[in-house]
N, C-alpha and C positions, 0 to 999 in steps of 0.2 A: 114438618123440610127444611125449617129456618131455624127451630131449632135442635137438628141438627148438624147442621153448618154451623153454628156458634158453638156449639164442641169440640166438632172440628178446631173449626178456626185458636181455641183455646187452648187447643191438644198439639197445634200446629207450634204457637207460638211457645208452650216447656217446651215442644224437641229442641229449635230455630234456637231459644232463649240458654239451652243448657247443650249444646251443642257450641254456643258462640264462645260458652263460659269454659268450658275445657279445650277452647281452640288455645283462649288467652293462658290461662294458668298455663298450661308446652310451652308455650312460646318463651315466658319465662323465666320456666328452668330448663332450657335445653341448652345441655353442653352443646357445644359448634365441633365438631374434629375436622382435620384436613384431612383431601379424604384420599384414596389410596393412589402415592407419585401427586396429590397435593407439596404443601407447601414445608417446609420443617423449618423450626424454630434457631435461630440463631448457634443452643447451644445442643441441640438433635445434633447438627451437621456436623459441630466438632466432636464430639464422644462419635457419630459415626465415621470421620475424616480420621479418627485417633485411632481405631477400631483395625482400621480399612490397611491402615502405615502399618502399630505392631503384626499382626496380622499376613501381612506383603514381611516386612521384617521376620518373623521365624519361619512361613514357607521356604521365602533364597537359603533361609540360612540351611534348612531340612533336604532340601533342592541341593544343595552345593554339597551338605555330606550326603547326596547319596552321589554324587555323577562323583566320590574321592571313591567311590567301590564299585565303579565299572569299570572292563577291559576296553572302551572308546570315549576318545576327546569330546567334551560338550561346547561350546562355547558363547558364549553371552550375548547377546542379541540387545539392540538398541531401547527396544522394546518391553524390554523385560523380561521373555522365556531366551529359555536355551536352543542350542538346536549340534545338534551331529557336522554339518556343512561350516568351517575355517571360512571368516572373512563370508557369510553370509548371507549378510545387508550392508554387507558392501556391494556387493552388484546391480550391473541395471537393474530399475524398477518396470514393471511393464505396468501401462497408461493402463487407464479407467480406458472403459467402454472396449476391452480386445477381452476374448476369449482366451477358457483355460476350464479344462476338466480333469478333476483330479478325485480324488477318493481318499478317507487316514480315515485310521483303526482309536478308539478308545482306551489306553491303561490307564488302571492304578500306578502307584509308586511300589507294590505287591508286586506289577508288573501280570497284574492279571485281566484278562482283555475284560472290558464293561457292555457293547454289544458281539452276537455270534457275526455280523452281516457289518460289512465296512458304511462308512458314510460315504457317498457319492454321488457328485453333478457333472452335468454330460454340458463343457458351452455353455457356463457361464459367463453375464461378464460384469469384469468390476468394475464396480459402481452401482452394479444392479443389486448385489444378491448379500443377504445377511448370514455371515457367518461370524463364527468363533474369531474374533480379537486378532489374538495371537495362529490363528492357520493366514483368514484375511493376510495378516500382515507376511506371515510364508507362504503364500503365493505369488506374492508383486514380485519373488526372490528365484523363486525354484525355478531352476533348469527343463527344459520337457521332457518327462521320463527321467528325471533322480529323483529317490524319493528319500526321507530326510527323518527325522526324529528331533519331533517339542517336548522338551521340559519347560510345562505354562504352569502357572501360577495362578493359582482360583481364581482372581482377577480380573484371568485376559482368559480362564476355560468360562466357564455357568456363572459363573458371583457367589452373590449369598442365597441366591433361592435354589440351583441348582437346572435339572435339566427335567423337571418334574417326572422323570419315571427311572431309573438308575442311578443317578448322579442324584448324593447328595449337595450341602452345599458346602461354600467354601472346601473346594477336593480340586487338589493340585493334577494334574493328567499331564500322560504321556503320549503322544499324539504320533501318529506313522506316515505322514502326511504323499502320498505322491504324484507326480504329474501326470497325465496318463498321457 
């Protein structure tokens, strides 16, 4: 029995030695990468900032050209989207914790409806729901029963990731929003 234990101990020592050697050699050559959503270098941040700035400028120009060919007027808002209601974001704002029910349809700039059914929320409480930036901002100013059309650059819509369903990345949207 003792010779068997000696053989087992030697095999165990070899396995342990090889494991430690493998761990040490792997850790010396491993490159570290920031996790998704991790910290980016200054250069990466600058590249991203410039890309978004250029994309926003291009989309704003394209939206303004599109507006020029429309029979109705659109008005710019302070948050960088356009609405079909004049003086829209100069109205009194709804307060946090107030309730609102609303629905909206999404269109691309070819005016093709993206989803068959509207996106609808009942009794949503401001400050406690997660919505597209432009929609959440517009809901602060919309009157009960009113319907407005929003022209939204991609940065205020689904941004660089899209909605991971039907909306691709960097797509500006037309949003027909109604307060119920």
